[in-house]
MARTORNU-783851 format. One record per residue (C-alpha): chain; z, y, x; residue in three letters; residue number from 0. Coordinates in nm, 3 decimals, padded with zeros to 5 digits. Layout:
<recs>
  milo       c3       c2       c1  nuvo  doti
     A        Z        Y        X   ALA   NUM
...
</recs>
This chain:
<recs>
  milo       c3       c2       c1  nuvo  doti
     A   09.030   13.941   08.526   UNK     0
     A   08.841   13.717   08.282   UNK     1
     A   08.597   13.571   08.538   UNK     2
     A   08.835   13.314   08.691   UNK     3
     A   08.900   13.111   08.375   UNK     4
     A   08.528   13.108   08.300   UNK     5
     A   08.446   12.986   08.648   UNK     6
     A   08.710   12.717   08.620   UNK     7
     A   08.572   12.607   08.286   UNK     8
     A   08.221   12.583   08.427   UNK     9
     A   08.342   12.374   08.722   UNK    10
     A   08.539   12.144   08.497   UNK    11
     A   08.247   12.109   08.259   UNK    12
     A   08.016   12.030   08.550   UNK    13
     A   08.247   11.751   08.671   UNK    14
     A   08.282   11.616   08.319   UNK    15
     A   07.905   11.617   08.278   UNK    16
     A   07.856   11.427   08.602   UNK    17
     A   08.111   11.165   08.496   UNK    18
     A   07.954   11.131   08.151   UNK    19
     A   07.615   11.040   08.303   UNK    20
     A   07.745   10.823   08.590   UNK    21
     A   07.618   10.467   08.635   UNK    22
     A   07.837   10.157   08.659   UNK    23
     A   07.840   10.169   09.040   UNK    24
     A   07.908   10.543   09.043   UNK    25
     A   08.208   10.496   08.811   UNK    26
     A   08.363   10.237   09.044   UNK    27
     A   08.297   10.454   09.351   UNK    28
     A   08.429   10.761   09.174   UNK    29
     A   08.755   10.593   09.076   UNK    30
     A   08.796   10.452   09.428   UNK    31
     A   08.734   10.792   09.591   UNK    32
     A   08.970   10.969   09.350   UNK    33
     A   09.245   10.711   09.405   UNK    34
     A   09.217   10.753   09.783   UNK    35
     A   09.240   11.130   09.746   UNK    36
     A   09.548   11.094   09.524   UNK    37
     A   09.711   10.860   09.777   UNK    38
     A   09.649   11.113   10.056   UNK    39
     A   09.807   11.389   09.849   UNK    40
     A   10.105   11.168   09.766   UNK    41
     A   10.154   11.103   10.138   UNK    42
     A   10.142   11.477   10.200   UNK    43
     A   10.397   11.538   09.922   UNK    44
     A   10.632   11.280   10.075   UNK    45
     A   10.610   11.461   10.408   UNK    46
     A   10.702   11.788   10.236   UNK    47
     A   11.002   11.620   10.071   UNK    48
     A   11.106   11.481   10.410   UNK    49
     A   11.076   11.827   10.561   UNK    50
     A   11.295   11.966   10.281   UNK    51
     A   11.559   11.704   10.370   UNK    52
     A   11.534   11.801   10.737   UNK    53
     A   11.580   12.172   10.662   UNK    54
     A   11.883   12.097   10.446   UNK    55
     A   12.029   11.882   10.726   UNK    56
     A   11.973   12.161   10.980   UNK    57
     A   12.156   12.409   10.758   UNK    58
     A   12.434   12.158   10.692   UNK    59
     A   12.486   12.107   11.067   UNK    60
     A   12.580   12.475   11.104   UNK    61
     A   12.867   12.444   10.855   UNK    62
     A   13.208   12.346   11.001   UNK    63
     A   13.286   11.981   10.938   UNK    64
     A   13.614   12.074   10.767   UNK    65
     A   13.425   12.240   10.481   UNK    66
     A   13.367   11.916   10.284   UNK    67
     A   13.222   12.049   09.958   UNK    68
     A   13.040   12.336   10.128   UNK    69
     A   12.846   12.087   10.340   UNK    70
     A   12.683   11.948   10.026   UNK    71
     A   12.548   12.285   09.916   UNK    72
     A   12.235   12.316   10.138   UNK    73
     A   12.097   11.985   10.012   UNK    74
     A   12.191   12.063   09.652   UNK    75
     A   12.033   12.406   09.675   UNK    76
     A   11.706   12.274   09.818   UNK    77
     A   11.692   11.996   09.558   UNK    78
     A   11.765   12.241   09.277   UNK    79
     A   11.472   12.466   09.370   UNK    80
     A   11.230   12.177   09.413   UNK    81
     A   11.346   12.040   09.078   UNK    82
     A   11.287   12.377   08.912   UNK    83
     A   10.935   12.398   09.053   UNK    84
     A   10.846   12.042   08.948   UNK    85
     A   11.048   12.042   08.623   UNK    86
     A   11.251   11.741   08.732   UNK    87
     A   11.619   11.651   08.761   UNK    88
     A   11.781   11.801   09.071   UNK    89
     A   11.993   11.487   09.119   UNK    90
     A   11.676   11.277   09.120   UNK    91
     A   11.515   11.526   09.357   UNK    92
     A   11.794   11.472   09.609   UNK    93
     A   11.718   11.100   09.605   UNK    94
     A   11.346   11.165   09.652   UNK    95
     A   11.417   11.390   09.951   UNK    96
     A   11.640   11.128   10.110   UNK    97
     A   11.395   10.842   10.043   UNK    98
     A   11.105   11.046   10.182   UNK    99
     A   11.298   11.119   10.502   UNK   100
     A   11.371   10.747   10.548   UNK   101
     A   11.004   10.665   10.491   UNK   102
     A   10.871   10.927   10.734   UNK   103
     A   11.117   10.836   11.009   UNK   104
     A   11.150   10.461   10.955   UNK   105
     A   10.812   10.350   10.816   UNK   106
     A   10.543   10.566   10.982   UNK   107
     A   10.273   10.295   10.963   UNK   108
     A   10.332   10.257   10.589   UNK   109
     A   10.299   10.632   10.540   UNK   110
     A   09.977   10.624   10.742   UNK   111
     A   09.838   10.344   10.526   UNK   112
     A   09.915   10.549   10.214   UNK   113
     A   09.757   10.859   10.364   UNK   114
     A   09.434   10.670   10.437   UNK   115
     A   09.430   10.514   10.090   UNK   116
     A   09.469   10.153   10.210   UNK   117
     A   09.778   10.110   09.986   UNK   118
     A   09.934   10.310   09.703   UNK   119
     A   10.284   10.437   09.631   UNK   120
     A   10.383   10.117   09.450   UNK   121
     A   10.317   09.924   09.772   UNK   122
     A   10.518   10.184   09.963   UNK   123
     A   10.819   10.132   09.738   UNK   124
     A   10.802   09.754   09.783   UNK   125
     A   10.785   09.781   10.163   UNK   126
     A   11.056   10.047   10.189   UNK   127
     A   11.297   09.872   09.952   UNK   128
     A   11.256   09.537   10.129   UNK   129
     A   11.274   09.679   10.480   UNK   130
     A   11.550   09.935   10.429   UNK   131
     A   11.821   09.686   10.528   UNK   132
     A   11.652   09.605   10.862   UNK   133
     A   11.824   09.845   11.100   UNK   134
     A   11.687   09.725   11.436   UNK   135
     A   11.383   09.945   11.518   UNK   136
     A   11.182   09.664   11.683   UNK   137
     A   11.251   09.422   11.398   UNK   138
     A   11.162   09.687   11.141   UNK   139
     A   10.835   09.766   11.320   UNK   140
     A   10.742   09.396   11.321   UNK   141
     A   10.833   09.372   10.952   UNK   142
     A   10.626   09.679   10.866   UNK   143
     A   10.323   09.546   11.053   UNK   144
     A   10.348   09.212   10.871   UNK   145
     A   10.414   09.371   10.531   UNK   146
     A   10.103   09.589   10.560   UNK   147
     A   09.890   09.278   10.623   UNK   148
     A   10.001   09.164   10.277   UNK   149
     A   10.005   09.502   10.098   UNK   150
     A   09.649   09.589   10.201   UNK   151
     A   09.522   09.268   10.039   UNK   152
     A   09.740   09.223   09.730   UNK   153
     A   09.865   09.408   09.423   UNK   154
     A   10.227   09.529   09.444   UNK   155
     A   10.338   09.256   09.202   UNK   156
     A   10.182   08.978   09.409   UNK   157
     A   10.289   09.132   09.740   UNK   158
     A   10.657   09.177   09.655   UNK   159
     A   10.774   08.812   09.681   UNK   160
     A   10.592   08.768   10.012   UNK   161
     A   10.728   09.093   10.157   UNK   162
     A   11.080   09.003   10.048   UNK   163
     A   11.047   08.673   10.234   UNK   164
     A   10.921   08.855   10.544   UNK   165
     A   11.222   09.089   10.533   UNK   166
     A   11.455   08.792   10.494   UNK   167
     A   11.322   08.636   10.814   UNK   168
     A   11.409   08.949   11.011   UNK   169
     A   11.728   09.049   10.829   UNK   170
     A   12.046   08.962   11.021   UNK   171
     A   12.265   08.958   10.707   UNK   172
     A   12.275   08.606   10.553   UNK   173
     A   12.112   08.592   10.211   UNK   174
     A   12.412   08.411   10.061   UNK   175
     A   12.636   08.701   10.158   UNK   176
     A   12.399   08.956   10.005   UNK   177
     A   12.351   08.743   09.693   UNK   178
     A   12.728   08.715   09.639   UNK   179
     A   12.760   09.092   09.664   UNK   180
     A   12.462   09.150   09.432   UNK   181
     A   12.580   08.891   09.177   UNK   182
     A   12.907   09.084   09.142   UNK   183
     A   12.698   09.356   08.977   UNK   184
     A   12.564   09.136   08.695   UNK   185
     A   12.590   09.309   08.360   UNK   186
     A   12.445   09.351   08.011   UNK   187
     A   12.376   09.683   07.840   UNK   188
     A   12.204   09.836   07.538   UNK   189
     A   11.979   10.142   07.539   UNK   190
     A   11.901   10.321   07.212   UNK   191
     A   11.536   10.350   07.109   UNK   192
     A   11.365   10.529   06.821   UNK   193
     A   11.305   10.400   06.468   UNK   194
     A   11.619   10.190   06.439   UNK   195
     A   11.552   09.984   06.751   UNK   196
     A   11.750   09.924   07.070   UNK   197
     A   11.679   09.762   07.405   UNK   198
     A   11.905   09.477   07.523   UNK   199
     A   11.890   09.434   07.901   UNK   200
     A   12.072   09.225   08.159   UNK   201
     A   12.097   09.197   08.536   UNK   202
     A   12.138   08.828   08.628   UNK   203
     A   12.077   08.597   08.924   UNK   204
     A   11.700   08.553   08.941   UNK   205
     A   11.689   08.174   08.877   UNK   206
     A   11.888   08.221   08.556   UNK   207
     A   11.677   08.514   08.436   UNK   208
     A   11.350   08.328   08.496   UNK   209
     A   11.486   08.012   08.337   UNK   210
     A   11.596   08.205   08.026   UNK   211
     A   11.249   08.351   07.984   UNK   212
     A   11.085   08.011   08.038   UNK   213
     A   11.310   07.853   07.775   UNK   214
     A   11.234   08.127   07.523   UNK   215
     A   10.862   08.086   07.593   UNK   216
     A   10.883   07.708   07.538   UNK   217
     A   11.057   07.759   07.202   UNK   218
     A   10.802   08.023   07.105   UNK   219
     A   10.512   07.790   07.178   UNK   220
     A   10.668   07.510   06.975   UNK   221
     A   10.715   07.744   06.678   UNK   222
     A   10.362   07.882   06.709   UNK   223
     A   10.216   07.530   06.721   UNK   224
     A   10.419   07.430   06.414   UNK   225
     A   10.300   07.743   06.232   UNK   226
     A   09.936   07.661   06.307   UNK   227
     A   09.989   07.310   06.174   UNK   228
     A   10.161   07.441   05.861   UNK   229
     A   09.878   07.686   05.793   UNK   230
     A   09.622   07.410   05.833   UNK   231
     A   09.816   07.184   05.595   UNK   232
     A   09.854   07.462   05.340   UNK   233
     A   09.482   07.535   05.356   UNK   234
     A   09.397   07.167   05.302   UNK   235
     A   09.640   07.142   05.010   UNK   236
     A   09.492   07.450   04.850   UNK   237
     A   09.141   07.312   04.878   UNK   238
     A   09.242   06.984   04.714   UNK   239
     A   09.417   07.171   04.432   UNK   240
     A   09.107   07.381   04.365   UNK   241
     A   08.891   07.069   04.349   UNK   242
     A   09.103   06.914   04.074   UNK   243
     A   09.219   07.229   03.899   UNK   244
     A   09.336   07.193   03.540   UNK   245
     A   09.572   07.390   03.311   UNK   246
     A   09.940   07.308   03.367   UNK   247
     A   10.255   07.400   03.183   UNK   248
     A   10.630   07.372   03.229   UNK   249
     A   10.778   07.262   03.561   UNK   250
     A   10.440   07.192   03.714   UNK   251
     A   10.326   07.547   03.653   UNK   252
     A   10.644   07.686   03.812   UNK   253
     A   10.619   07.477   04.132   UNK   254
     A   10.539   07.679   04.446   UNK   255
     A   10.213   07.619   04.627   UNK   256
     A   10.202   07.469   04.979   UNK   257
     A   10.208   07.804   05.159   UNK   258
     A   10.514   07.924   04.963   UNK   259
     A   10.695   07.596   05.022   UNK   260
     A   10.664   07.620   05.401   UNK   261
     A   10.738   07.964   05.553   UNK   262
     A   10.564   07.859   05.876   UNK   263
     A   10.236   07.858   05.685   UNK   264
     A   10.249   08.238   05.664   UNK   265
     A   10.401   08.299   06.009   UNK   266
     A   10.184   08.557   06.185   UNK   267
     A   10.425   08.662   06.462   UNK   268
     A   10.303   08.712   06.816   UNK   269
     A   10.448   08.512   07.104   UNK   270
     A   10.651   08.815   07.215   UNK   271
     A   10.793   08.853   06.865   UNK   272
     A   10.883   08.484   06.838   UNK   273
     A   11.042   08.495   07.184   UNK   274
     A   11.257   08.791   07.079   UNK   275
     A   11.358   08.614   06.756   UNK   276
     A   11.449   08.296   06.945   UNK   277
     A   11.666   08.500   07.181   UNK   278
     A   11.847   08.649   06.882   UNK   279
     A   11.899   08.308   06.720   UNK   280
     A   12.031   08.148   07.038   UNK   281
     A   12.275   08.429   07.110   UNK   282
     A   12.402   08.477   06.756   UNK   283
     A   12.397   08.124   06.614   UNK   284
     A   12.385   07.899   06.921   UNK   285
     A   12.660   07.818   07.169   UNK   286
     A   12.696   07.730   07.538   UNK   287
     A   12.881   07.417   07.650   UNK   288
     A   13.249   07.470   07.727   UNK   289
     A   13.226   07.381   08.099   UNK   290
     A   12.949   07.635   08.156   UNK   291
     A   13.119   07.906   07.951   UNK   292
     A   13.446   07.858   08.137   UNK   293
     A   13.274   07.876   08.474   UNK   294
     A   13.405   07.535   08.587   UNK   295
     A   13.048   07.432   08.671   UNK   296
     A   12.760   07.656   08.788   UNK   297
     A   12.553   07.819   08.514   UNK   298
     A   12.244   07.674   08.684   UNK   299
     A   12.351   07.336   08.544   UNK   300
     A   12.241   07.458   08.200   UNK   301
     A   11.882   07.522   08.312   UNK   302
     A   11.630   07.292   08.146   UNK   303
     A   11.324   07.515   08.174   UNK   304
     A   11.041   07.474   08.425   UNK   305
     A   11.143   07.670   08.736   UNK   306
     A   10.951   07.621   09.061   UNK   307
     A   11.164   07.636   09.375   UNK   308
     A   11.030   07.589   09.728   UNK   309
     A   11.304   07.467   09.963   UNK   310
     A   11.266   07.400   10.339   UNK   311
     A   11.367   07.041   10.415   UNK   312
     A   11.651   07.144   10.649   UNK   313
     A   11.792   07.379   10.384   UNK   314
     A   11.775   07.103   10.123   UNK   315
     A   11.984   06.869   10.339   UNK   316
     A   12.231   07.141   10.433   UNK   317
     A   12.131   07.139   10.798   UNK   318
     A   11.954   07.473   10.785   UNK   319
     A   12.011   07.819   10.636   UNK   320
     A   11.649   07.930   10.590   UNK   321
     A   11.622   08.073   10.237   UNK   322
     A   11.455   07.891   09.953   UNK   323
     A   11.206   08.069   09.729   UNK   324
     A   11.189   08.111   09.355   UNK   325
     A   10.812   08.119   09.305   UNK   326
     A   10.703   08.451   09.157   UNK   327
     A   11.026   08.625   09.258   UNK   328
     A   11.112   08.573   09.626   UNK   329
     A   11.407   08.447   09.833   UNK   330
     A   11.716   08.289   09.674   UNK   331
     A   12.028   08.167   09.850   UNK   332
     A   12.036   07.806   09.979   UNK   333
     A   12.342   07.703   09.773   UNK   334
     A   12.173   07.792   09.443   UNK   335
     A   11.853   07.618   09.553   UNK   336
     A   12.042   07.296   09.638   UNK   337
     A   12.217   07.298   09.299   UNK   338
     A   11.883   07.334   09.120   UNK   339
     A   11.727   07.059   09.331   UNK   340
     A   12.015   06.825   09.247   UNK   341
     A   11.932   06.846   08.875   UNK   342
     A   11.553   06.819   08.913   UNK   343
     A   11.387   06.509   08.769   UNK   344
     A   11.101   06.521   09.019   UNK   345
     A   11.084   06.641   09.378   UNK   346
     A   10.750   06.715   09.533   UNK   347
     A   10.689   06.731   09.906   UNK   348
     A   10.451   07.002   10.021   UNK   349
     A   10.267   06.975   10.353   UNK   350
     A   10.133   07.298   10.506   UNK   351
     A   09.898   07.352   10.798   UNK   352
     A   10.088   07.451   11.115   UNK   353
     A   09.794   07.668   11.221   UNK   354
     A   09.700   07.853   10.900   UNK   355
     A   09.988   07.798   10.656   UNK   356
     A   09.746   07.657   10.397   UNK   357
     A   09.877   07.391   10.159   UNK   358
     A   09.713   07.063   10.263   UNK   359
     A   09.881   06.796   10.053   UNK   360
     A   10.145   06.742   09.786   UNK   361
     A   10.300   06.409   09.702   UNK   362
     A   10.563   06.287   09.458   UNK   363
     A   10.764   05.973   09.396   UNK   364
     A   10.615   05.938   09.048   UNK   365
     A   10.245   05.869   08.977   UNK   366
     A   10.061   06.196   08.922   UNK   367
     A   09.725   06.365   08.933   UNK   368
     A   09.745   06.467   09.299   UNK   369
     A   09.455   06.705   09.287   UNK   370
     A   09.611   06.907   09.004   UNK   371
     A   09.946   06.924   09.180   UNK   372
     A   09.788   07.035   09.506   UNK   373
     A   09.592   07.308   09.331   UNK   374
     A   09.903   07.439   09.153   UNK   375
     A   10.100   07.438   09.479   UNK   376
     A   09.821   07.610   09.668   UNK   377
     A   09.731   07.873   09.410   UNK   378
     A   10.066   07.938   09.233   UNK   379
     A   09.885   08.171   08.989   UNK   380
     A   09.542   08.264   08.858   UNK   381
     A   09.314   08.331   09.154   UNK   382
     A   09.132   08.634   09.017   UNK   383
     A   09.235   08.935   09.231   UNK   384
     A   09.560   09.083   09.102   UNK   385
     A   09.635   08.828   08.827   UNK   386
     A   09.980   08.664   08.829   UNK   387
     A   09.957   08.416   08.539   UNK   388
     A   10.133   08.096   08.658   UNK   389
     A   09.907   07.813   08.770   UNK   390
     A   10.049   07.570   08.514   UNK   391
     A   09.913   07.800   08.240   UNK   392
     A   09.566   07.817   08.398   UNK   393
     A   09.243   07.616   08.388   UNK   394
     A   09.125   07.420   08.691   UNK   395
     A   08.785   07.583   08.727   UNK   396
     A   08.494   07.447   08.934   UNK   397
     A   08.392   07.725   09.173   UNK   398
     A   08.039   07.581   09.170   UNK   399
     A   07.992   07.468   08.811   UNK   400
     A   08.004   07.093   08.756   UNK   401
     A   07.694   07.129   08.541   UNK   402
     A   07.512   07.258   08.850   UNK   403
     A   07.630   06.974   09.072   UNK   404
     A   07.961   07.119   09.188   UNK   405
     A   08.195   06.839   09.300   UNK   406
     A   08.540   06.782   09.149   UNK   407
     A   08.727   06.839   09.474   UNK   408
     A   09.008   07.069   09.576   UNK   409
     A   08.761   07.261   09.793   UNK   410
     A   08.561   07.342   09.477   UNK   411
     A   08.848   07.406   09.234   UNK   412
     A   09.074   07.704   09.167   UNK   413
     A   09.313   07.811   08.891   UNK   414
     A   09.181   08.076   08.652   UNK   415
     A   09.366   08.197   08.343   UNK   416
     A   09.190   08.085   08.024   UNK   417
     A   09.221   08.407   07.826   UNK   418
     A   09.070   08.655   08.072   UNK   419
     A   08.943   08.553   08.412   UNK   420
     A   08.791   08.212   08.344   UNK   421
     A   08.557   08.375   08.088   UNK   422
     A   08.494   08.668   08.325   UNK   423
     A   08.366   08.428   08.592   UNK   424
     A   08.129   08.249   08.355   UNK   425
     A   08.020   08.524   08.115   UNK   426
     A   07.987   08.835   08.333   UNK   427
     A   07.807   08.927   08.655   UNK   428
     A   08.115   08.845   08.868   UNK   429
     A   08.060   08.558   09.114   UNK   430
     A   08.286   08.367   09.353   UNK   431
     A   08.252   08.157   09.667   UNK   432
     A   08.530   07.932   09.800   UNK   433
     A   08.598   07.945   10.176   UNK   434
     A   08.820   07.714   10.387   UNK   435
     A   09.196   07.705   10.309   UNK   436
     A   09.132   07.793   09.944   UNK   437
     A   09.027   08.152   10.018   UNK   438
     A   08.811   08.292   09.735   UNK   439
     A   08.551   08.559   09.796   UNK   440
     A   08.474   08.741   09.471   UNK   441
     A   08.170   08.965   09.432   UNK   442
     A   08.175   09.227   09.156   UNK   443
     A   07.877   09.334   08.942   UNK   444
     A   07.830   09.633   09.176   UNK   445
     A   07.819   09.414   09.487   UNK   446
     A   08.171   09.485   09.616   UNK   447
     A   08.353   09.193   09.777   UNK   448
     A   08.720   09.119   09.704   UNK   449
     A   08.893   08.845   09.904   UNK   450
     A   09.177   08.654   09.733   UNK   451
     A   09.390   08.462   09.982   UNK   452
     A   09.635   08.188   09.877   UNK   453
     A   09.992   08.316   09.899   UNK   454
     A   10.099   08.079   10.178   UNK   455
     A   09.795   08.149   10.394   UNK   456
     A   09.852   08.523   10.354   UNK   457
     A   10.221   08.484   10.436   UNK   458
     A   10.129   08.283   10.746   UNK   459
     A   09.897   08.565   10.855   UNK   460
     A   10.175   08.818   10.798   UNK   461
     A   10.430   08.607   10.987   UNK   462
     A   10.186   08.581   11.277   UNK   463
     A   10.155   08.959   11.274   UNK   464
     A   10.534   08.992   11.266   UNK   465
     A   10.567   08.777   11.577   UNK   466
     A   10.340   09.007   11.775   UNK   467
     A   10.492   09.291   11.984   UNK   468
     A   10.529   09.607   11.779   UNK   469
     A   10.271   09.878   11.864   UNK   470
     A   10.419   10.194   12.013   UNK   471
</recs>
């Protein structure tokens, strides 16, 4: 009776010992192998949930259709027992059963990719959510094939905007119609947290939500820059005072020092904290213009933050209905895109290769640094695998260092975020080679190769896959 726990303890200790002595390469391989095994088990669990849904449906089919409430009982009963076993909510378990059945029946290639460890469950959710509205089997199969081209190469966060655009191409319901329906559900709510805190959340049209965050970030940066200046000034004033120190009395003795006089000099808030404080100030002490508040003009007219929208030329002129894209989010309706374009100070034209989808050239009516603009349009974000920091917040890094003769050309430049991945490239054993069309080939310290493909090139590859006949 006591031998089993002992044996289990020995096995666990043996595994722990092996992990404790593993080399760098063994750690990476171990994590990769474990993640693939977890993905396979998650695929198996989804198939069990789908089977539970099928059994409940079979039992429901034997109940006369007139028995309305009784027909719900088989599914509720199955969900209740699964919930008891897994210590979960039975209502949530019903949803998991239903979602699993849709996945198994409607997205078999996605399930297969999860089972083989080529993607994980976060990718599965992105593909299933985006493709759920595509009801035509052939169109859904083409979408799934294209979406997997993206999901197998990108993180879920990077893949989502591309996959949403792929679904939009194959979805027969106009985006404006869906957006109008979705916008009717906009709302604000508060959720209680611990320690006297609460969470304020809102569901808004994506361009407005992104613009709000950008505006808060701009204010936060201004305040942080002012605080740094105030601290520097206070430090200088303190040094001068020490150099000429002498006893003082009366009003001079009571005067505050430079740091006390300027509260910014002692401001140690993080950017997130400042952003939250700016939000509070704007909502409680600021005010919107009357026309916007009354709804007589679109709320997008109040946007002054930096929001990047990509609009097909025909959509911009009103001759086409192809959706525009809010960079970092995905498709937005043409009417909103045209309103935003009408208020933009600068329009940039973007030329893409008809054969690869790669960004080839960007021009503007105002003088600009063309190379920088092209890089930002091509990369959109930091080019280290998985990073999503916007290109405008990144460094233009020479793939082959300028100090080693690397030319300052687009074919030798890529955006890397300054805080993490630019230093990683230069100060660790990671290395990178730039291929045609801006494709970066990263090599890790253990010799593994990770290919980072510009968003538009990857989307072109996926669209090409979507145009191929679905495999059956």
